[in-house]
N, C-alpha and C positions, 0 to 999 in steps of 0.2 A: 546538568547531561552535554555531552562533545559531540558533534559531528564534522568527522573532518569534510573538508574540502569540496569534495566531490557527495556531499551527500545535504550540502549544508542546502542548499536552496530549496531542494526539494522538501527531503524527511523535516527540518525545522519547522516550515512553515505545518506539516499535518501533523504532531506531536504537539505545535500551542494551541492550533486547534482544540482535540481529547482532549489536551488537560482540563479548555473550555469548557464540555462536553464529552463527558464520555461515553453517551451511550447517543449520541446523534447518526445517524443513518447518511451515509455519503451515497452517490449517484457518481460511480467509476466509469469512466470511458475505457479498455482497454486496447493494450497498444494494436490487440486482432483483430478487432472493431467491439467485441463484443460490449454491451454496458448493462450492469446488471448496478444494484442498491445491497450495500452490503454497512454491516455495525463490526464496529474493531472491540473483537474479542481479549487481544495481550499485543504489551510493545516486549521488543526484546533483542540483545544483539547474540548477531550473528557472525558468519565469515561466511568469504566465497568456497570456501570445501579444498579448499588450500593446506597444504601441512604450512604450520606454524612454523615462520623460520626460512620461509621456502622466497621466494623474489615478491611472489604477482600474490603471495599474503595478502586480504584483506579482511577487516570487522568491521562490522554494518549492524547499524541498527533497522530491526524492520517490526513491520504493525502486521498479524493476524487480522485476519478480518472473514469477520461470517457473513457469506449470502444472502440478504431475503428477499431477493425476491430479479425477474430474472430477466431486462427490458430486452436486449437483441442478444440473441445467441450470435458470436460465431462461425462462423463454417469451418476453423484450425481444429474448436475447445469446443465441446458441449459444459458450458456449468452449468451445477444444480444448487439448487432451492437446497441452501443447510452449508453448502460446500466453502470448505475454506480456503481462502487468495491468501499467501503472504506477498507484500507489498516492501520493497525496498527502496532503496535509489537506480541500480539495478534494473529495476523492470514496471516503475515508477507507471503509474496512469497517466491516460493522456494530457485524460482529468480525471482529477477529483469535487464534486460542488456539495456544499453542505443543503439541507434542509429549507436555507432561508434562498436557494440559488446565487451563492457564493463561491465563487471557483477559490482554492486550498492550495497553493502554491504556484 
């Protein structure tokens, strides 16, 4: 797997962690202040929704995670148990912690 320079610091450690334990439940502290627990559903390549060939077109890797529990909801967005969230380097959580208390990324 080849990560761009932009995503290598964040996404590479997450993908390595997922590869070791694909069924792990992670605690995510999101940029909007919410704290949720989530499990990886799938990982894939995506893009920034620009047209290929445009100057700012960018491909990236993403992890789709399903929320298993809400620890603290955000006043800006109300997350729900079972909801899916996409994690990329562009919206990477403030913090991701595995079930052993280790910070990822």
